[in-house]
C-alpha positions in Angstrom: -7.0 -19.9 31.7 -9.7 -18.2 33.9 -10.1 -14.7 34.1 -9.8 -13.4 37.8 -13.0 -14.4 39.9 -13.6 -17.5 38.3 -15.0 -15.7 35.1 -14.6 -17.1 31.7 -10.8 -17.0 30.0 -10.8 -13.9 28.3 -9.7 -14.3 24.3 -5.8 -14.6 23.5 -5.2 -12.3 20.6 -1.8 -12.3 18.7 -0.3 -9.3 17.3 1.9 -10.6 14.2 4.5 -7.8 14.2 5.9 -5.2 16.5 3.7 -2.2 16.9 3.2 0.8 19.4 3.1 -0.2 23.3 0.2 2.1 23.6 -1.3 -0.5 21.0 -0.5 -3.4 22.9 -1.8 -2.1 25.8 -5.5 -1.0 24.4 -5.6 -5.0 23.4 -4.2 -6.3 26.8 -7.7 -4.5 28.7 -9.8 -6.7 26.5 -8.0 -9.7 25.7 -4.3 -11.9 26.6 -1.7 -10.8 24.4 0.8 -12.4 22.6 2.2 -9.6 21.2 5.4 -10.3 18.8 8.3 -7.8 19.2 10.2 -8.2 15.7 9.5 -7.0 12.3 10.2 -9.6 9.9 7.0 -11.4 8.8 6.8 -15.1 10.4 6.7 -18.0 7.5 3.4 -19.8 7.1 3.5 -22.4 9.4 5.1 -20.6 12.4 2.3 -18.1 12.0 -0.5 -21.0 11.8 1.7 -22.2 15.4 1.4 -19.1 16.7 -2.2 -18.7 16.3 -3.1 -21.8 18.0 -5.6 -21.0 20.6 -6.1 -17.3 19.5 -9.4 -16.0 18.7 -7.8 -12.9 16.6 -5.0 -11.3 15.1 -3.8 -8.0 14.4 -1.6 -8.6 10.8 0.1 -6.2 8.7 0.3 -6.6 5.3 2.7 -9.0 4.6 0.9 -12.0 6.6 -0.4 -14.6 4.1 -4.3 -15.4 6.0 -5.3 -18.3 3.5 -7.7 -21.0 3.9 -4.9 -23.4 4.7 -4.0 -21.3 7.6 -7.4 -20.7 8.7 -8.0 -24.8 8.3 -5.1 -25.3 10.3 -6.2 -22.9 13.2 -10.3 -23.3 14.0 -10.1 -21.1 17.4 -9.4 -17.7 15.1 -12.5 -15.6 14.6 -10.8 -12.3 13.3 -8.3 -11.1 11.3 -7.5 -7.2 11.3 -5.0 -5.8 9.0 -3.1 -2.4 9.5 -2.5 -1.9 6.2 -4.9 -0.7 3.5 -4.3 -3.6 1.4 -5.6 -6.5 1.6 -4.1 -8.9 -1.2 -2.4 -11.3 1.6 -5.8 -11.3 2.8 -8.4 -14.5 1.0 -11.6 -12.7 2.0 -13.6 -15.4 0.6 -12.1 -18.1 2.8 -12.6 -16.2 5.6 -16.1 -15.5 5.0 -16.5 -19.4 4.3 -15.5 -20.1 7.8 -17.0 -16.6 9.6 -13.5 -14.9 10.2 -14.2 -11.7 10.2 -11.5 -9.7 8.4 -10.4 -5.9 8.0 -7.9 -3.6 6.3 -7.4 -0.1 7.6 -8.6 2.6 4.6 -8.9 5.7 5.0 -6.5 6.9 7.8 -3.4 7.1 5.3 -4.8 8.5 2.5 -3.2 12.2 2.9 0.5 10.8 3.7 -0.1 8.5 0.8 -0.5 11.1 -1.3 2.0 13.6 0.4 4.6 10.5 -0.5 3.2 10.0 -3.7 3.6 13.2 -4.8 7.3 13.9 -3.5 8.1 10.3 -5.2 7.0 11.8 -8.6 8.7 15.0 -7.8 12.1 13.3 -6.9 11.9 11.3 -10.6 11.3 14.3 -12.4 14.0 15.9 -11.1 16.5 13.5 -11.2 17.0 14.6 -6.6 18.5 10.8 -6.0 20.8 10.8 -8.8 22.0 14.1 -8.3 22.7 13.3 -4.5 24.5 10.1 -5.6 26.9 12.3 -7.8 27.2 14.8 -5.1 27.9 11.7 -2.8 30.7 10.3 -4.7 32.6 13.1 -5.0 31.7 14.1 -8.6 30.3 17.9 -8.1 33.3 20.1 -10.1 31.6 22.7 -11.2 28.2 23.9 -12.8 26.8 22.6 -16.1 24.2 24.4 -18.1 22.5 21.0 -18.2 23.5 18.9 -15.2 20.5 16.5 -14.1 18.2 18.7 -15.8 15.1 17.1 -15.4 11.3 17.6 -16.8 9.1 20.3 -14.8 6.5 19.0 -13.1 4.2 22.3 -12.6 1.9 22.8 -15.8 3.1 19.0 -16.7 0.2 16.6 -17.0 -0.3 14.2 -14.4 -1.7 10.4 -15.1 -3.1 8.5 -12.2 -4.3 5.3 -12.6 -6.4 4.3 -10.0 -8.8 7.3 -8.5 -9.8 6.0 -5.3 -8.9 7.8 -2.0 -5.4 8.0 -2.4 -5.5 8.7 -6.7 -8.1 11.6 -5.9 -5.6 13.4 -3.1 -2.6 12.9 -5.5 -4.9 14.8 -8.2 -5.9 17.4 -5.7 -2.1 18.5 -4.7 -1.4 18.0 -8.8 -4.7 20.3 -9.9 -4.9 23.1 -7.1 -1.6 23.0 -6.0 0.7 22.7 -9.7 -1.2 23.6 -12.3 -1.3 20.4 -13.4 -3.9 18.8 -16.3 -5.5 15.5 -14.8 -6.6 12.5 -17.0 -6.9 9.4 -15.1 -8.0 5.3 -15.7 -10.2 3.7 -13.1 -12.5 0.8 -13.8 -15.5 3.1 -12.5 -15.6 6.8 -13.7 -16.0 9.2 -10.8 -19.3 11.4 -10.7 -19.1 14.5 -12.7 -18.9 16.8 -10.1 -15.9 15.4 -8.5 -14.1 15.0 -11.6 -14.7 19.2 -11.9 -13.9 19.3 -8.2 -10.6 17.6 -9.0 -10.1 19.3 -13.1 -9.5 15.4 -14.0 -10.6 13.7 -17.1 -11.3 9.7 -17.6 -9.3 8.7 -20.6 -9.3 4.7 -21.7 -5.6 3.2 -20.0 -4.4 3.4 -23.7 -4.5 7.1 -24.2 -4.0 7.6 -20.8 -0.7 6.2 -20.8 0.0 8.3 -24.3 -1.1 11.5 -22.7 0.9 11.5 -19.2 4.0 13.4 -18.8 4.0 11.6 -15.0 2.5 8.7 -14.3 1.2 7.6 -10.9 -0.2 4.4 -9.9 -2.2 3.8 -7.0 -4.5 0.4 -8.0 -5.3 -2.4 -5.6 -3.4 -5.5 -6.3 -5.7 -8.4 -7.4 -5.3 -11.3 -10.6 -6.7 -8.7 -13.0 -3.9 -6.1 -12.5 -1.1 -8.1 -12.2 1.5 -6.7 -14.7 -0.9 -4.0 -16.1 1.6 -1.9 -16.9 4.2 -4.1 -18.5 6.3 -4.0 -21.7 3.2 -3.1 -24.6 2.0 -0.4 -21.9 5.5 0.9 -21.7 6.2 1.2 -24.9 3.1 3.4 -25.3 4.3 6.2 -23.0 6.4 8.9 -23.8 10.2 8.7 -24.0 10.6 11.9 -21.3 7.5 10.6 -19.1 8.1 9.4 -15.7 6.4 6.5 -13.8 5.8 6.1 -10.0 4.3 2.9 -8.3 3.1 3.6 -4.8 0.1 0.8 -5.0 1.9 -2.4 -5.0 4.9 -4.7 -6.3 3.4 -6.8 -9.1 1.1 -4.0 -10.9 4.1 -3.5 -12.4 6.6 -5.9 -14.6 9.5 -4.6 -13.0 11.4 -6.8 -15.6 10.3 -4.8 -18.6 10.3 -1.8 -16.2 13.9 -1.8 -16.0 14.3 -2.6 -19.6 13.0 0.4 -20.5 14.8 2.5 -17.9 18.2 1.1 -19.1 17.4 1.8 -22.7 15.6 5.1 -22.0 12.3 4.5 -23.4 11.3 5.8 -20.4 12.6 8.9 -18.7 13.2 7.9 -14.9 10.7 5.8 -12.3 10.1 6.0 -8.7 9.0 2.9 -6.7 7.8 2.6 -3.2 6.6 -1.3 -3.8 8.4 -3.9 -6.1 7.7 -7.9 -7.0 8.5 -10.5 -4.2 9.6 -7.3 -1.4 11.5 -7.0 0.1 13.6 -8.5 -2.7 14.5 -6.3 -5.8 14.5 -6.8 -9.4 18.5 -6.6 -9.8 18.5 -4.9 -13.2 16.4 -2.3 -11.3 19.6 -1.7 -9.0 21.6 -1.4 -11.8 20.0 1.8 -13.5 20.5 5.5 -12.4 17.5 6.9 -13.2 15.0 5.0 -10.6 14.1 6.5 -7.4 13.6 3.6 -4.9 12.2 3.7 -1.8 11.5 0.7 1.1 7.1 0.1 1.1 7.4 3.7 3.2 4.7 5.8 1.5 2.2 5.6 4.6 5.6 6.2 7.3 4.8 8.8 8.9 4.6 8.7 13.2 1.2 9.9 12.9 -0.4 7.8 10.7 1.4 4.4 11.6 -0.1 4.9 14.8 -3.3 5.9 13.3 -3.5 2.4 11.2 -2.5 0.0 14.2 -4.8 1.8 16.3 -8.1 1.4 13.5 -6.8 -2.6 13.6 -7.0 -2.6 17.2 -10.2 -1.0 16.7 -11.6 -3.6 14.4 -10.2 -6.3 16.7 -11.8 -5.6 19.7 -15.1 -4.8 18.4 -15.0 -8.3 16.0 -14.5 -9.9 19.3 -16.9 -8.3 21.8 -19.9 -7.7 20.2 -19.3 -4.4 18.7 -19.2 -3.1 14.9 -15.9 -3.2 13.2 -15.5 0.4 11.9 -13.7 -1.1 8.7 -14.8 -4.2 7.9 -13.7 -6.5 4.4 -16.4 -8.9 5.3 -19.4 -6.9 6.8 -21.5 -10.1 6.2 -20.0 -12.0 8.9 -21.7 -12.6 12.0 -20.9 -15.1 14.7 -23.3 -15.6 17.4 -20.6 -16.6 20.1 -18.9 -13.6 19.6 -20.0 -11.1 22.6 -21.4 -13.1 24.8 
């Protein structure tokens, strides 16, 4: 389609999920926009069909962008995600086809850390379990040990994955709740950063044994699949809690459900699940787990910032600018921006 005045056609882009109207409006300044008004992800075949003729796509963390989809969509030049995790995007395949890929780090760090800490506190203090009991009309009188959980202040905070979000959680624990902080990461922090956070690096086995409250914040990769499974759970204290705000699949949900049912672990808080939105049935059958539907970044200002950063990346990638958070910055297209 020619633009008004006989100029070249504007690039066409797909917004694969419902986002904020102001984000769509920004994209419409630069592109012909096909914006879905639906929250459910498109199946792979339907996504490929919808992407025909599109130069770019704004996606969430669930649309699978792989070699097969890229081969079926030869016009595609940029795929920009509003999520920080990008295990749904085959970055190597994008690079091989000259497709710029991006994610949205940084803008959700503090909000996600807030939620992770809140989930840890709810788990430790048995808030969800107590609320269900109250709503069921079972509250008759006070009890000296009724729903007595674990203290958070002064307890040892273990963090598995010490990136931006892990460090933000460490600050909350060390500075706000006087918690000794231990962590495991592929690379140790600089000594000055460890000192500022009051954090001490430990091998994974020692971290699991030391933590009173373990928070998992690692990316999901082939190497981190079931990083915490039966053997790792067995190394934790039976009084400990586990919180996963990383990705489903980092924890073996079936093994975790067994540990909770058998009280080999005091409690867990989960915002992510293997195969979500499906939840392993065993987790729904135990009372000592707090379950939330992948909402750690869900504040309105943060979700707007995430979608806005994805739009920034998409606009820059297709108009000759410099995308702010590329995953494969080595991709350079001579046909972009002309």
